[in-house]
C-alpha positions in Angstrom: -2.4 18.1 -20.5 -0.7 16.8 -17.2 -0.5 19.3 -14.0 2.9 20.8 -13.2 3.7 20.3 -9.6 4.8 22.9 -7.4 8.1 22.8 -5.2 6.9 21.4 -1.8 9.6 23.5 0.3 8.4 25.6 3.1 11.6 26.5 4.7 15.2 25.8 5.1 15.3 24.7 9.0 19.0 24.0 9.0 22.1 22.5 6.8 24.0 19.6 8.8 27.5 17.9 7.5 26.1 19.2 3.7 22.7 18.2 4.4 20.1 20.8 4.1 17.2 19.8 6.3 13.9 21.4 4.6 10.6 21.7 6.4 8.0 20.8 3.6 4.0 20.4 2.6 3.8 16.6 3.3 -0.6 17.2 2.8 0.9 18.5 -1.2 3.1 15.9 -1.1 0.8 12.8 -0.2 -2.0 14.0 -2.2 0.1 15.3 -5.7 2.8 13.4 -4.9 3.3 10.3 -3.1 0.6 9.2 -1.0 3.5 6.8 1.1 5.3 10.0 2.5 5.3 10.0 5.7 6.7 12.8 8.7 10.0 12.5 6.8 12.0 11.1 4.1 15.5 11.3 2.2 17.1 10.3 -0.8 17.6 6.8 -0.3 13.8 5.9 0.5 11.8 8.6 -1.4 14.1 9.1 -4.8 12.3 11.9 -5.4 13.8 14.3 -3.2 17.3 14.9 -3.4 20.3 13.1 -2.5 21.7 16.2 0.0 18.2 17.1 1.5 16.6 15.7 4.6 12.5 16.9 4.6 10.1 16.8 7.4 6.4 17.4 7.0 5.7 21.0 8.7 3.1 19.4 10.6 5.2 16.6 12.3 6.4 17.1 15.7 10.2 16.6 15.9 10.6 15.4 19.1 8.5 12.2 17.6 10.9 12.2 15.0 13.7 12.3 17.1 12.3 9.9 19.0 12.3 7.4 16.1 15.7 7.6 16.1 16.2 8.9 12.6 19.1 10.7 11.9 21.0 13.3 9.2 24.2 10.0 8.8 21.5 8.3 7.1 22.8 8.5 3.7 26.7 8.8 4.7 26.0 5.3 6.2 23.8 3.8 3.9 26.0 4.5 0.9 28.7 2.7 3.5 26.7 -0.4 4.1 25.5 -0.7 0.5 29.1 -1.0 -0.2 29.6 -4.1 2.8 30.9 -2.1 5.0 29.0 -2.1 8.8 28.2 1.2 10.6 30.3 1.4 13.7 28.7 0.6 16.7 26.6 3.7 19.1 27.2 5.8 15.7 23.4 7.7 15.7 24.0 11.1 15.7 20.4 12.4 16.2 18.9 15.1 14.3 18.9 18.3 16.0 15.6 20.2 17.7 13.7 22.2 15.3 12.0 24.8 16.9 8.8 26.1 16.2 8.5 28.0 12.7 
């Protein structure tokens, strides 16, 4: 009998432009779902994440994520780039700072 997985959500941190930002249990994801899950992820890298969601490991440092220049605009930009459009130069809005829980 296969084990039923629990949802990894801990709390909704924010919502920007119809993208829900969730703090998730990264350790659970890495041990039960995908050992390749890093500090954050979105649908275009991890297909099990819904398209309108951005997941951040609850143990991750939000400032470190911002320093990596990760963006909420990825899904929109990735879609355009897949259709052959180039992103606008210098257009890279950053994730908002997420206060500690």
